[in-house]
TIVEXRO-652302 format. One line per 5 residues: their letters; for each residue x, y, z of N, C-alpha, C. Coordinates in nm, 3 decimals. Layout:
<tordos>
A) X:Y:Z:X:Y:Z:X:Y:Z | ...
</tordos>
This chain:
<tordos>
XXXXX) -0.526:-0.618:-0.597:-0.550:-0.777:-0.610:-0.610:-0.841:-0.482 | -0.693:-0.904:-0.472:-0.777:-0.975:-0.342:-0.816:-1.099:-0.366 | -0.708:-1.176:-0.467:-0.730:-1.338:-0.460:-0.610:-1.389:-0.478 | -0.542:-1.356:-0.404:-0.387:-1.412:-0.367:-0.389:-1.542:-0.271 | -0.319:-1.650:-0.311:-0.350:-1.718:-0.204:-0.250:-1.790:-0.117
XXXXX) -0.124:-1.744:-0.142:0.011:-1.757:-0.079:0.076:-1.667:-0.053 | 0.068:-1.571:0.049:0.128:-1.437:0.063:0.222:-1.421:0.178 | 0.362:-1.376:0.117:0.472:-1.397:0.232:0.466:-1.237:0.304 | 0.497:-1.233:0.402:0.505:-1.097:0.477:0.650:-1.099:0.546 | 0.699:-0.984:0.504:0.869:-0.957:0.553:0.862:-0.840:0.628
XXXXX) 0.897:-0.848:0.738:0.889:-0.721:0.830:1.030:-0.664:0.843 | 1.111:-0.534:0.825:1.223:-0.501:0.866:1.169:-0.430:1.000 | 1.207:-0.485:1.121:1.182:-0.450:1.260:1.260:-0.288:1.275 | 1.366:-0.271:1.227:1.456:-0.150:1.243:1.385:-0.013:1.185 | 1.278:-0.086:1.084:1.237:0.024:0.990:1.092:0.026:0.968
XXXXX) 1.004:-0.020:1.097:0.884:0.032:1.118:0.817:0.041:1.217 | 0.693:0.050:1.238:0.632:0.080:1.389:0.595:-0.031:1.433 | 0.593:-0.098:1.544:0.560:-0.170:1.644:0.417:-0.185:1.653 | 0.369:-0.066:1.679:0.236:-0.025:1.692:0.098:-0.033:1.586 | 0.174:-0.051:1.461:0.126:-0.089:1.358:0.098:-0.235:1.302
XXXXX) 0.175:-0.316:1.362:0.194:-0.452:1.330:0.067:-0.555:1.287 | -0.047:-0.527:1.370:-0.171:-0.589:1.377:-0.249:-0.525:1.235 | -0.244:-0.409:1.237:-0.285:-0.324:1.150:-0.261:-0.368:0.994 | -0.115:-0.379:0.957:-0.051:-0.414:0.853:-0.119:-0.549:0.835 | -0.094:-0.631:0.928:-0.140:-0.791:0.908:-0.305:-0.777:0.845
XXXXX) -0.378:-0.711:0.879:-0.524:-0.715:0.860:-0.519:-0.621:0.733 | -0.458:-0.547:0.708:-0.448:-0.469:0.562:-0.427:-0.580:0.459 | -0.283:-0.663:0.478:-0.267:-0.737:0.381:-0.312:-0.877:0.375 | -0.437:-0.898:0.476:-0.516:-1.017:0.460:-0.631:-1.013:0.378 | -0.646:-0.894:0.356:-0.786:-0.832:0.255:-0.699:-0.883:0.129
XXXXX) -0.620:-0.909:0.105:-0.548:-0.953:-0.026:-0.571:-1.079:-0.056 | -0.581:-1.188:0.054:-0.548:-1.305:0.051:-0.505:-1.395:0.174 | -0.446:-1.509:0.146:-0.390:-1.544:0.297:-0.222:-1.533:0.310 | -0.220:-1.509:0.410:-0.084:-1.469:0.477:-0.012:-1.613:0.493 | 0.075:-1.692:0.447:0.101:-1.792:0.470:0.292:-1.792:0.551
XXXXX) 0.350:-1.728:0.537:0.491:-1.678:0.595:0.459:-1.515:0.657 | 0.524:-1.523:0.764:0.505:-1.401:0.862:0.644:-1.400:0.932 | 0.748:-1.318:0.910:0.876:-1.335:0.953:0.906:-1.147:0.969 | 0.965:-1.163:1.074:1.014:-0.991:1.115:1.172:-1.024:1.183 | 1.265:-0.920:1.082:1.389:-0.927:1.087:1.445:-0.821:1.189
XXXXX) 1.528:-0.856:1.280:1.605:-0.759:1.347:1.710:-0.784:1.446 | 1.766:-0.723:1.504:1.862:-0.754:1.595:1.787:-0.731:1.718 | 1.720:-0.845:1.785:1.648:-0.827:1.885:1.694:-0.826:2.037 | 1.859:-0.787:2.014:1.925:-0.781:2.169:1.920:-0.617:2.141 | 1.861:-0.527:2.060:1.878:-0.375:2.085:1.759:-0.342:2.171
XXXXX) 1.810:-0.221:2.247:1.695:-0.178:2.314:1.584:-0.116:2.260 | 1.607:-0.082:2.138:1.499:-0.038:2.078:1.377:-0.133:2.007 | 1.430:-0.258:2.007:1.332:-0.358:1.978:1.300:-0.441:2.086 | 1.347:-0.422:2.210:1.290:-0.495:2.371:1.147:-0.528:2.354 | 1.051:-0.434:2.297:0.917:-0.421:2.312:0.841:-0.532:2.227
XXXXX) 0.933:-0.595:2.114:0.895:-0.645:2.020:0.802:-0.798:2.051 | 0.904:-0.855:2.154:0.856:-0.996:2.159:0.723:-1.022:2.204 | 0.653:-0.973:2.278:0.512:-1.025:2.318:0.443:-0.984:2.207 | 0.458:-0.889:2.113:0.365:-0.868:1.980:0.403:-1.014:1.889 | 0.518:-1.006:1.856:0.567:-1.103:1.792:0.466:-1.248:1.796
XXXXX) 0.486:-1.243:1.933:0.438:-1.385:1.970:0.290:-1.396:1.970 | 0.202:-1.280:1.977:0.057:-1.272:1.970:0.042:-1.294:1.833 | 0.102:-1.229:1.736:0.073:-1.210:1.642:0.102:-1.328:1.558 | 0.195:-1.435:1.605:0.247:-1.567:1.532:0.350:-1.502:1.428 | 0.438:-1.430:1.440:0.533:-1.372:1.355:0.653:-1.416:1.409
XXXXX) 0.712:-1.491:1.287:0.852:-1.569:1.318:0.958:-1.451:1.348 | 1.062:-1.441:1.454:1.148:-1.344:1.448:1.280:-1.395:1.407 | 1.333:-1.326:1.304:1.476:-1.351:1.246:1.573:-1.288:1.327 | 1.654:-1.352:1.391:1.764:-1.303:1.453:1.871:-1.240:1.359 | 1.954:-1.100:1.340:2.018:-1.065:1.288:2.111:-1.002:1.349
XXXXX) 2.264:-1.028:1.387:2.332:-0.933:1.480:2.408:-0.834:1.397 | 2.456:-0.752:1.439:2.510:-0.643:1.370:2.656:-0.637:1.374 | 2.708:-0.699:1.231:2.858:-0.738:1.248:2.945:-0.640:1.276 | 2.891:-0.534:1.230:2.999:-0.372:1.277:2.935:-0.280:1.332 | 2.980:-0.217:1.440:2.924:-0.134:1.519:2.910:-0.003:1.454
XXXXX) 2.741:0.031:1.482:2.696:0.127:1.411:2.621:0.120:1.239 | 2.600:-0.006:1.214:2.584:-0.061:1.111:2.499:-0.185:1.132 | 2.389:-0.186:1.080:2.284:-0.310:1.101:2.314:-0.375:0.972 | 2.266:-0.511:0.988:2.251:-0.604:0.865:2.115:-0.694:0.846 | 2.027:-0.593:0.892:1.909:-0.663:0.920:1.834:-0.668:0.733
XXXXX) 1.851:-0.557:0.662:1.824:-0.534:0.533:1.879:-0.655:0.427 | 2.007:-0.659:0.486:2.060:-0.801:0.392:2.011:-0.928:0.439 | 1.961:-0.965:0.545:1.912:-1.098:0.580:1.786:-1.098:0.530 | 1.705:-0.970:0.555:1.586:-0.981:0.471:1.581:-1.007:0.346 | 1.673:-0.919:0.263:1.688:-0.964:0.097:1.704:-1.109:0.084
XXXXX) 1.836:-1.149:0.173:1.863:-1.312:0.148:1.728:-1.413:0.179 | 1.673:-1.397:0.290:1.554:-1.486:0.305:1.418:-1.467:0.197 | 1.431:-1.339:0.157:1.312:-1.341:0.067:1.322:-1.404:-0.070 | 1.468:-1.386:-0.121:1.485:-1.462:-0.251:1.515:-1.625:-0.220 | 1.556:-1.645:-0.085:1.552:-1.823:-0.069:1.402:-1.871:-0.096
XXXXX) 1.316:-1.749:-0.047:1.153:-1.798:-0.056:1.101:-1.804:-0.187 | 1.152:-1.691:-0.259:1.120:-1.671:-0.427:1.164:-1.785:-0.512 | 1.273:-1.842:-0.474:1.340:-1.961:-0.548:1.246:-2.091:-0.512 | 1.166:-2.081:-0.425:1.074:-2.222:-0.366:0.985:-2.222:-0.456 | 0.939:-2.110:-0.562:0.841:-2.114:-0.634:0.691:-2.161:-0.563
XXXXX) 0.647:-2.112:-0.451:0.535:-2.166:-0.369:0.468:-2.015:-0.348 | 0.515:-1.941:-0.380:0.417:-1.818:-0.340:0.380:-1.722:-0.443 | 0.269:-1.648:-0.446:0.218:-1.568:-0.545:0.225:-1.423:-0.495 | 0.244:-1.384:-0.396:0.287:-1.255:-0.332:0.373:-1.219:-0.225 | 0.453:-1.114:-0.219:0.550:-1.085:-0.113:0.492:-0.928:-0.083
XXXXX) 0.502:-0.920:0.044:0.463:-0.803:0.100:0.599:-0.718:0.187 | 0.650:-0.643:0.172:0.760:-0.598:0.227:0.719:-0.466:0.323 | 0.758:-0.468:0.445:0.711:-0.375:0.545:0.833:-0.310:0.599 | 0.869:-0.180:0.503:0.966:-0.091:0.520:0.965:0.010:0.471 | 1.021:0.115:0.496:1.029:0.257:0.435:1.151:0.305:0.382
XXXXX) 1.272:0.209:0.343:1.414:0.219:0.320:1.398:0.194:0.129 | 1.457:0.290:0.085:1.458:0.284:-0.033:1.583:0.171:-0.113 | 1.655:0.102:0.021:1.727:-0.005:-0.032:1.686:-0.109:-0.047 | 1.557:-0.128:-0.042:1.457:-0.229:-0.123:1.407:-0.216:-0.246 | 1.442:-0.106:-0.289:1.391:-0.101:-0.436:1.455:-0.203:-0.488
XXXXX) 1.584:-0.260:-0.517:1.609:-0.348:-0.626:1.565:-0.498:-0.592 | 1.547:-0.497:-0.461:1.452:-0.630:-0.425:1.310:-0.647:-0.479 | 1.232:-0.504:-0.447:1.079:-0.513:-0.506:1.084:-0.541:-0.685 | 1.189:-0.485:-0.750:1.192:-0.503:-0.863:1.239:-0.653:-0.911 | 1.313:-0.698:-0.837:1.363:-0.839:-0.895:1.209:-0.936:-0.853
XXXXX) 1.141:-0.909:-0.755:1.054:-0.967:-0.720:0.951:-0.972:-0.837 | 0.900:-0.847:-0.864:0.824:-0.799:-0.992:0.870:-0.866:-1.095 | 1.011:-0.882:-1.126:1.043:-0.948:-1.247:1.004:-1.078:-1.266 | 1.000:-1.161:-1.129:0.988:-1.278:-1.114:0.813:-1.329:-1.119 | 0.729:-1.221:-1.136:0.595:-1.262:-1.186:0.488:-1.261:-1.043
XXXXX) 0.583:-1.242:-0.965:0.474:-1.221:-0.800:0.449:-1.099:-0.788 | 0.318:-1.115:-0.723:0.262:-0.962:-0.693:0.312:-0.895:-0.564 | 0.391:-0.760:-0.574:0.475:-0.720:-0.494:0.406:-0.610:-0.400 | 0.363:-0.602:-0.273:0.295:-0.494:-0.190:0.426:-0.430:-0.105 | 0.428:-0.305:-0.114:0.481:-0.220:-0.006:0.431:-0.167:0.085
XXXXX) 0.466:-0.170:0.243:0.402:-0.109:0.325:0.505:-0.024:0.411 | 0.495:0.115:0.389:0.571:0.214:0.463:0.535:0.335:0.486 | 0.575:0.434:0.569:0.560:0.564:0.580:0.544:0.661:0.472 | 0.499:0.770:0.460:0.477:0.845:0.349:0.609:0.909:0.299 | 0.694:0.910:0.401:0.863:0.946:0.362:0.930:0.848:0.287
XXXXX) 0.844:0.751:0.246:0.940:0.625:0.162:0.969:0.687:0.027 | 1.098:0.681:-0.013:1.149:0.721:-0.168:1.025:0.668:-0.272 | 1.010:0.743:-0.367:0.926:0.723:-0.465:0.981:0.606:-0.554 | 1.095:0.578:-0.551:1.177:0.455:-0.602:1.122:0.348:-0.566 | 1.127:0.317:-0.431:1.077:0.173:-0.352:0.919:0.185:-0.387
XXXXX) 0.833:0.248:-0.390:0.674:0.264:-0.393:0.639:0.223:-0.565 | 0.731:0.277:-0.640:0.690:0.263:-0.761:0.727:0.124:-0.810 | 0.821:0.068:-0.726:0.888:-0.070:-0.781:0.798:-0.213:-0.732 | 0.687:-0.142:-0.668:0.579:-0.222:-0.598:0.466:-0.226:-0.723 | 0.393:-0.339:-0.695:0.287:-0.322:-0.789:0.149:-0.255:-0.683
XXXXX) 0.173:-0.249:-0.540:0.063:-0.180:-0.454:0.173:-0.124:-0.350 | 0.140:0.005:-0.309:0.186:0.049:-0.178:0.130:0.093:-0.091 | 0.125:0.053:0.027:0.032:0.083:0.132:0.092:0.208:0.222 | 0.066:0.306:0.259:0.113:0.393:0.389:0.064:0.349:0.505 | 0.184:0.352:0.592:0.096:0.324:0.736:0.017:0.405:0.799
XXXXX) 0.068:0.567:0.760:-0.063:0.654:0.812:-0.191:0.620:0.790 | -0.211:0.569:0.676:-0.331:0.507:0.634:-0.423:0.426:0.688 | -0.333:0.342:0.781:-0.378:0.234:0.859:-0.455:0.263:0.956 | -0.522:0.155:1.048:-0.597:0.196:1.152:-0.493:0.227:1.254 | -0.559:0.351:1.346:-0.456:0.421:1.476:-0.410:0.324:1.555
XXXXX) -0.342:0.388:1.614:-0.321:0.271:1.746:-0.417:0.290:1.840 | -0.522:0.352:1.867:-0.611:0.368:1.952:-0.738:0.309:1.901 | -0.735:0.235:1.764:-0.843:0.179:1.677:-0.927:0.281:1.593 | -0.879:0.386:1.606:-0.965:0.482:1.537:-0.929:0.456:1.375 | -1.046:0.475:1.267:-1.005:0.437:1.146:-1.049:0.562:1.081
XXXXX) -0.939:0.565:0.946:-0.968:0.705:0.847:-1.116:0.726:0.817 | -1.154:0.850:0.799:-1.289:0.885:0.807:-1.287:0.979:0.663 | -1.411:0.980:0.592:-1.427:1.035:0.468:-1.413:1.190:0.505 | -1.348:1.244:0.407:-1.362:1.402:0.467:-1.376:1.481:0.337 | -1.529:1.511:0.278:-1.526:1.577:0.190:-1.518:1.739:0.181
XXXXX) -1.542:1.811:0.303:-1.455:1.942:0.298:-1.313:1.925:0.219 | -1.259:1.852:0.296:-1.089:1.864:0.269:-1.055:1.845:0.105 | -1.175:1.768:0.040:-1.151:1.769:-0.104:-1.192:1.896:-0.175 | -1.292:1.941:-0.102:-1.349:2.065:-0.127:-1.244:2.209:-0.141 | -1.181:2.208:-0.028:-1.097:2.283:-0.019:-0.978:2.279:-0.093
XXXXX) -0.930:2.188:-0.121:-0.804:2.137:-0.176:-0.810:2.157:-0.334 | -0.904:2.126:-0.400:-0.940:2.080:-0.537:-0.861:2.164:-0.617 | -0.861:2.329:-0.587:-0.833:2.413:-0.653:-0.665:2.426:-0.639 | -0.609:2.364:-0.559:-0.455:2.348:-0.538:-0.404:2.214:-0.487 | -0.283:2.189:-0.529:-0.212:2.041:-0.492:-0.192:2.032:-0.343
XXXXX) -0.214:1.891:-0.286:-0.192:1.874:-0.166:-0.053:1.794:-0.137 | 0.029:1.881:-0.081:0.179:1.800:-0.088:0.207:1.770:0.083 | 0.297:1.665:0.078:0.341:1.648:0.245:0.404:1.752:0.296 | 0.394:1.791:0.428:0.442:1.887:0.515:0.622:1.920:0.485 | 0.676:1.815:0.457:0.821:1.802:0.442:0.872:1.868:0.301
XXXXX) 0.753:1.891:0.222:0.786:1.964:0.089:0.900:1.945:0.032 | 0.980:1.778:-0.009:1.044:1.749:-0.077:0.993:1.699:-0.182 | 1.104:1.629:-0.293:1.086:1.561:-0.401:1.024:1.455:-0.413 | 0.983:1.385:-0.262:0.900:1.271:-0.254:0.783:1.310:-0.178 | 0.754:1.419:-0.174:0.621:1.484:-0.112:0.505:1.407:-0.204
XXXXX) 0.377:1.396:-0.098:0.271:1.365:-0.178:0.223:1.424:-0.307 | 0.173:1.385:-0.415:0.104:1.437:-0.515:-0.022:1.485:-0.493 | -0.070:1.567:-0.527:-0.206:1.631:-0.518:-0.309:1.587:-0.594 | -0.421:1.638:-0.599:-0.562:1.574:-0.659:-0.560:1.583:-0.835 | -0.462:1.703:-0.857:-0.447:1.690:-1.008:-0.399:1.574:-1.068
XXXXX) -0.320:1.493:-1.005:-0.269:1.368:-1.084:-0.387:1.275:-1.099 | -0.440:1.274:-0.980:-0.568:1.167:-0.964:-0.657:1.199:-1.058 | -0.685:1.303:-1.098:-0.792:1.381:-1.176:-0.749:1.336:-1.324 | -0.614:1.356:-1.343:-0.564:1.292:-1.504:-0.544:1.151:-1.525 | -0.538:1.071:-1.399:-0.529:0.944:-1.422:-0.698:0.890:-1.478
XXXXX) -0.798:0.936:-1.366:-0.932:0.924:-1.402:-0.978:0.949:-1.535 | -0.900:1.061:-1.568:-0.933:1.115:-1.745:-0.898:1.002:-1.846 | -0.762:0.969:-1.788:-0.723:0.865:-1.877:-0.786:0.743:-1.866 | -0.827:0.699:-1.772:-0.935:0.550:-1.754:-1.064:0.569:-1.836 | -1.099:0.713:-1.817:-1.246:0.740:-1.901:-1.229:0.716:-2.041
XXXXX) -1.098:0.783:-2.088:-1.082:0.758:-2.259:-1.066:0.626:-2.280 | -1.019:0.531:-2.211:-0.952:0.411:-2.228:-1.097:0.307:-2.250 | -1.163:0.299:-2.129:-1.251:0.190:-2.055:-1.394:0.236:-2.095 | -1.437:0.382:-2.115:-1.585:0.383:-2.104:-1.652:0.320:-2.184 | -1.760:0.289:-2.179:-1.860:0.205:-2.261:-1.967:0.290:-2.357
XXXXX) -2.044:0.271:-2.384:-2.136:0.333:-2.541:-2.209:0.442:-2.448 | -2.205:0.487:-2.342:-2.275:0.565:-2.253:-2.181:0.675:-2.185 | -2.061:0.664:-2.226:-1.968:0.705:-2.188:-1.908:0.736:-2.024 | -1.960:0.602:-1.951:-1.955:0.555:-1.836:-1.831:0.449:-1.814 | -1.746:0.482:-1.696:-1.663:0.389:-1.692:-1.659:0.338:-1.519
XXXXX) -1.635:0.193:-1.528:-1.679:0.112:-1.415:-1.562:0.157:-1.292 | -1.581:0.200:-1.188:-1.477:0.256:-1.074:-1.414:0.125:-1.059 | -1.420:0.015:-1.071:-1.330:-0.098:-1.011:-1.214:-0.100:-1.119 | -1.264:-0.093:-1.243:-1.180:-0.076:-1.345:-1.058:0.080:-1.372 | -1.157:0.132:-1.325:-1.028:0.279:-1.323:-0.952:0.277:-1.215
XXXXX) -1.029:0.219:-1.071:-0.922:0.205:-0.959:-0.775:0.095:-0.997 | -0.818:-0.024:-1.069:-0.710:-0.096:-1.089:-0.613:-0.042:-1.190 | -0.638:0.046:-1.310:-0.586:0.092:-1.365:-0.466:0.243:-1.299 | -0.538:0.287:-1.198:-0.486:0.400:-1.121:-0.350:0.319:-1.027 | -0.392:0.232:-0.989:-0.303:0.131:-0.919:-0.181:0.076:-0.996
XXXXX) -0.208:0.073:-1.102:-0.118:0.015:-1.196:0.014:0.135:-1.252 | -0.071:0.237:-1.253:-0.023:0.373:-1.271:0.059:0.439:-1.184 | -0.008:0.392:-1.063:0.041:0.484:-0.937:0.037:0.387:-0.809 | 0.140:0.320:-0.806:0.122:0.206:-0.696:0.111:0.268:-0.559 | 0.115:0.343:-0.530:0.094:0.412:-0.405:-0.026:0.485:-0.384
XXXXX) -0.111:0.486:-0.471:-0.245:0.534:-0.464:-0.339:0.451:-0.352 | -0.394:0.550:-0.290:-0.468:0.496:-0.174:-0.588:0.630:-0.164 | -0.698:0.577:-0.182:-0.765:0.718:-0.132:-0.772:0.751:0.002 | -0.750:0.672:0.090:-0.742:0.730:0.235:-0.643:0.807:0.235 | -0.542:0.815:0.144:-0.470:0.956:0.182:-0.525:1.060:0.149
XXXXX) -0.618:1.074:0.079:-0.675:1.224:0.036:-0.808:1.230:0.125 | -0.856:1.137:0.228:-0.934:1.160:0.334:-1.057:1.086:0.284 | -1.035:0.980:0.186:-1.175:0.915:0.176:-1.145:0.754:0.163 | -1.229:0.687:0.227:-1.224:0.541:0.239:-1.235:0.463:0.122 | -1.325:0.519:0.011:-1.295:0.420:-0.091:-1.300:0.547:-0.223
XXXXX) -1.266:0.488:-0.352:-1.259:0.562:-0.475:-1.411:0.626:-0.501 | -1.516:0.582:-0.492:-1.639:0.654:-0.513:-1.669:0.757:-0.454 | -1.642:0.752:-0.298:-1.659:0.876:-0.237:-1.553:1.020:-0.271 | -1.438:0.950:-0.314:-1.354:1.068:-0.376:-1.427:1.131:-0.479 | -1.466:1.052:-0.589:-1.530:1.100:-0.694:-1.643:1.173:-0.687
XXXXX) -1.768:1.140:-0.593:-1.881:1.208:-0.521:-1.837:1.326:-0.473 | -1.727:1.339:-0.438:-1.664:1.485:-0.399:-1.648:1.595:-0.487 | -1.651:1.585:-0.599:-1.635:1.657:-0.724:-1.703:1.674:-0.824 | -1.865:1.708:-0.777:-1.970:1.687:-0.859:-1.942:1.777:-0.994 | -1.867:1.865:-0.994:-1.844:1.915:-1.122:-1.763:1.871:-1.201
XXXXX) -1.674:1.773:-1.181:-1.586:1.679:-1.285:-1.651:1.593:-1.295 | -1.733:1.493:-1.202:-1.770:1.370:-1.246:-1.930:1.359:-1.223 | -1.986:1.270:-1.297:-2.144:1.234:-1.301:-2.125:1.068:-1.263 | -2.192:1.036:-1.140:-2.183:0.892:-1.078:-2.345:0.837:-1.126 | -2.302:0.703:-1.149:-2.415:0.605:-1.177:-2.396:0.509:-1.138
XXXXX) -2.500:0.437:-1.056:-2.515:0.307:-1.009:-2.612:0.244:-1.069 | -2.593:0.097:-1.076:-2.658:-0.007:-1.146:-2.639:-0.143:-1.121 | -2.737:-0.214:-1.126:-2.730:-0.356:-1.091:-2.607:-0.437:-1.137 | -2.551:-0.504:-1.053:-2.462:-0.596:-1.134:-2.500:-0.790:-1.126 | -2.416:-0.835:-1.098:-2.479:-0.982:-1.111:-2.507:-1.004:-0.941
XXXXX) -2.616:-1.054:-0.945:-2.653:-1.083:-0.767:-2.709:-0.983:-0.700 | -2.643:-0.969:-0.608:-2.646:-0.831:-0.542:-2.564:-0.728:-0.551 | -2.480:-0.764:-0.641:-2.372:-0.645:-0.657:-2.426:-0.518:-0.724 | -2.371:-0.422:-0.684:-2.391:-0.329:-0.745:-2.287:-0.214:-0.783 | -2.275:-0.202:-0.916:-2.174:-0.151:-0.978:-2.190:0.007:-0.999
XXXXX) -2.062:0.074:-0.973:-2.078:0.212:-0.960:-1.932:0.265:-1.112 | -2.041:0.323:-1.175:-1.961:0.407:-1.301:-1.947:0.572:-1.259 | -1.886:0.622:-1.347:-1.875:0.764:-1.337:-1.833:0.810:-1.527 | -1.870:0.932:-1.513:-1.865:0.993:-1.630:-1.771:1.122:-1.622 | -1.676:1.142:-1.686:-1.597:1.259:-1.700:-1.683:1.386:-1.758
X) -1.712:1.507:-1.680:-1.794:1.612:-1.723:-1.716:1.718:-1.803
</tordos>
């Protein structure tokens, strides 16, 4: 969704990377206008001592939360309370939660039930429960690198792994799914949305895949956009480009 008018950005500073903050803001800004930016943490901690300048530069409001008990932080609870206060104001149409912690799953579910659009941002280690509770989940690893390097398409990677699953190196139950799942979702989209000639609008397919798999991002598989992923499998998909309204080019695909 890219027409959101009032987005709330909430950051768990204890649970994300300082080096990715600007890239996160840029990513969320592609969906619409961010009107609230807050970062929660105990700023007295040495681990967060480098955050001050970046928060000031990016105009992010710092919310202080002391640790009431040694060895346990209360940041997540403070973020949840702040989020619900903002939700009850009925002023915002989307909430973006930047964290990799499954503890935020109930919050994401509550926001979703309220009808607002929910975006999660975290590392690939983020449990699937939190990822699937969001309308969309963005992996920090897919965002711009610290040195400004952007992900680039990798067609060779697709060709090499098209015959086997791509999994995260941790090899646990939350590891990344491979291309098989994406091919299956593309086939379902084809069955549901194809036109009289058997072609599916890639944009419509992408929207469906996001609903079925909130953490889907073509960059995870080495491609900047979904059409590039499709083009890497000429044995599975036939691509068609045709003019839309104005200067818009519509891209469609047909399963072979």
